[in-house]
N, C-alpha and C positions, 0 to 999 in steps of 0.2 A: 094438376099440380105437377108444376116441373119436381124434378129431383130436386133443384137446390131450395127452392120453396119448403118442399118436403122437410129438409135436414136441419134449414131454418127452425121448423116449427117445433122439430123434436128437440132442439135445447133450448126454445123460448123459456118453458116450463124452469129450467136451471138455471139460465142468468135472472127470472123473476126473482126468483128465490133468492140467489144469494145476492140482491141488489142490495139490500138491507140485512139480510139472514135473518132474515122472518119468517123461514122455513124450509122442506126441505124439497128434491123431487126425485128421489131416488131410483123410485120407477123408471127412469129416463137410462140407467147405465144398465148393462147387462149383469148379470151378478159376478159374472168372471172377469169384469171391466180390469184392462189391466191400466194403470193411470200410472205417468214416470214423470215423475218432479226433478227437479235442481238439487244438486248438493247441497246440504246432507239431507236432504230428505226423502230423495231414494225413489223407487215402488213401492206401490201397494196394488192390492188386488178387490176392487168392490167397491162400493159407492162408502160402506161404511167405515174402512180403514180410511179412505182418503178424508172423509170428512175425521174422525179422532185423531189421525196423525198428521194433518195440514193444518185444517181450517180453527178446530179447536184450538189448539195454542196461538195461535193467529189473532183469533178471536180472545181468545183470555190477556193477550200483550194489549189490544186494540179492542176493548168490549165496544164501541161504537161502531166499528166494522162497516165496510160500505164497499162496492164494486162501482168504481167508475168504468166503466166501458166506453171506449171510443170508437176503435174500428170492430165489423163485424162482417165476414164473408165466407160466403160457403164453393165448394166445387168439388168438380172430380178429380186428382190426381194419374197420374198416366197409364196407371194399373186399373184405375174405371174405380178406385174406394173414394165413397164420398166423405169431405173434412169439411167440417167448421171451423174457422179459426176466429178468436175474440183477443181484443187486445185493450190494454188499459191500465189502471192503479187501484189496486187496496189502497183506501183512505181510512184514517181515524185517529183519535187520540191516544197517544201511545202513553201508558200507565205501568205496563210492567214487561220484565224483561223477554226477550224473544231468540230463540236458539243460541242463548249468554249472550244477546246482544244488549247492551243496556237502555231501557227505556228512559224516556226526555222530559216525557210530562207533558210531551209539546204534538202537535198535529203530524205525519207521517204519509207519507207516503211511496207504494212498490210498485213501480210497476211489473206487468203481467203480459204473456204472450202464452196461451194457451190454443191446442187445435184437438179435437175430437173427432174420432171416425166413428163415421155411422152406419151402421147394418139391420134390415131388418127394422128399422123405425126406433133402436136404442143404440145407446153410445157401447161401442166395445174398447172402445180405446182412449187416451188422453197425454198428450204431451205438454206440459208445459213446464216452463222458462219464468221463476219469480228473481226479481234484481237482486237479491240478497246485500250483494256489494251496496245497492244505493241505503238500505238502512243502517247498513254498515256508516257510510258517510255522514247520514244524517247524526248518529248518534257519536260522530267525530271520534270511532276506533277503526277505523279502515287502515289496518299495518302493512300495505301492502303497495308497492311504489305509485307516486303521485298520477294521474292521469294527464293524459297530456290534453284529450279536448276538453271540450267545457261542461262540469257538471250543470244539468239539465232536466227538471221534472219534463221530462216528453211530453208535448202536447199532443191535444185532439190535431186531424187532420185540418190544415189551413183553410177547407171549404167544409168543414161543417158538415159532411156527407156521409162519416163513415161508419154507420150505422147499417146504410142500405134501407132495404134492398136496392141495387145497382142494376143497372141497363147490362143484359148478359149482349147485345150485340157486341161491347165492347171486350167480352172478357178472351176471346180467343187472342185477340192484337194485344191484348195487357200480357197475358202470359208469355205471348210470343217473344214480344220484346224484353221481358226479365232473363227468358232462359238463354236469349239471345247474346244478352249483354254478360251474362254469368260466363260463357263458352269463353266470348272475348276477354274476359279479367281474368281466364288461367294460361292463356295466350304468354303474358307478361309472367315474370323474368325470361324464362327457356328458351321464347320462342321471339324475343327480341324487345326492345324497351317501352318506356312508356306509352309511346304511339299505337301499338298493336292494342292494345284493350280497348281503342276507339272512343274514351270516355265521354267527350262532345258530342258523340252520337247518341246516345243514351241519356248522359243525365242531362238535367235542365241546367241553368249556367246557376241561378243559385238555390240549386237542393240541397235539401237539410239533410245533413244523416244525422240518426238518433241510435247512437251508438248505449251499449251497455257499463253503468258503471264500473269504472275503474278501465276505461278507454274513453269516452266519454263523446259526446256531442260535436257535428266540425259542420260547417256549412260551404257547399261550393269545391270545387276540384282541389283547390291549390292548400285547404283545411284539412278535406279529408284523405289526401296522399300525405300529407306533414304529421296529423296526429293518429290515424292509422295503417294506411294502406303500406306505406311505406317501412315503417318497423315489421308489421306483421309478415312483408314478403322480405324483408333481409334475413330474419329469421326462420320463416319459412318457404321458400323459394318452390322446394317441389307440392304445395299443394292441388288438391287437384287430381293429383297421378294415382288413385288408389282409388278407383270407381268400388272395388270388390268387397271395401269395408267397410260401404258408409252407402245408408240410402236420401233418396229425398221425395215427400210429398209436396211437390208444386200446385197450389187450386189457385181459381183468378174468378172476381167478380164484379165485372164493368172495369173501370178503373184501377183497380185494387187486386194485387196477389198477394199470397204468402205462400210459405216455406216452412216443414218441420221436418226433422229427420231425427234418428237418436241410433247414431252420430250421422252427423251430415258432413262432416270435414274431416280428414284424417291424413297428415303431415312429421315430417320429421323436424325436430326444432332445431336446427345445425347451426341457423346464425344467431346474433347476438343484437339487442336492441329491444325487442316485444316486451312491454312489462317489465322493461326493466331488467331481462330476466337474463341467462346466460347460453353462451350454446351448448346444448346438454346430450346431443347427437341422437336424442330418445322419441319415437313416434308416440305422437300423443293423436287422440281423438277430441273434437269437439260439435258441441251441440247448439246449432245455431237456429232460433226460431223468427222468421223475416217479414215483414209486411211491408210493401213498396205501392207507392202513390203516384198516377201516371197523370198527366196535365199535357195538352196540345201534344201526345207523343211520345213522351220525354219522359224520364221519373222526376217527380219532382219532391216529393218524401219517402225518406226510406226507416222505416224503427225496427234496429236489430237488436235482439238478446242471444248474449253468448252464456253457456254455464263456465264461467270462467272459474268456480270454487271447484269441483270438478275436474278442469284441468290443471289447478295447482295442485289436489290431492294425487294426478297422475305421476306426477313428477314429483312428488314425496314431501308437498309444501302444507302442514296443517295451517289453513288461514287463520280457524279457530283458537288455536293454540297461542298464535301470534297477538293476534287479538286480545286473549285473556293477560296474556303480558303489557300490551297497549293498556288495559284497560286499569291496571295494577298501578302503571307510570301516573295515569286519568288522575288519582285515588278513587277508583270503584273498590266497592270492598263487597 
């Protein structure tokens, strides 16, 4: 059995138990496993803390909670560590407030990107982003600037094969393609205009970029650049220049590639435009947990989550305080 298959087998009981939260699989997690979640959930140690501090409040808000997974990959990072990546959405009927976000009484979806590091047959680390702004938008209490991209619940892969297992013959080329693409991306704007990124070399003409709520979804180069990349680079042209302050764990299985890092970006917010923010001349870090799917040697789909709430906290903006004021103005009590 390959290391990839073994890693998949380790996490299978967890994903089975969480499918409709009918059971537990705490034996899969090491007692001192570090579980890192999006702001404001934060870090937890061990399965019991993860369950009590993250899942129980979510289940209280959505009692019929289920985990709808549409991507699963496994692979080794550059340091030889084995990771399992899982993407999808939590779904249920939203009947109780969660993190202060008011219940809608209707169905709700919360996208997740989760990565699990496996050692000696157990999970020793979890890095996970839940798209909390997506819930604020569904409750109509997102208090920050409107997103430029489309609001869209990110779909499963077009090929409907995201759960795998995936053809290992493709893994090395897929991983190299994504790493080369990111290497070309950081040439701009410091080394030249948009042409130095060679977008057409790496991206399918009809690619879909499923960004986090707060940024939104884009299709093709024009929308991707207008709705995300141009504002991002105008505000932070020095991205990718501080490798000593970031970490990246890339994994690839078949045509799918994933990356996690806590954080995996560090730059100075020196310009205006991104998310409507002014130039603050302040260094910020970002946690971006992503999946890519390649088709005919090009990136056809890219699922991206960024911990925007953590970024706002770094610059001194309490999104939840602003949300409380918006709730008051909309008549919530």
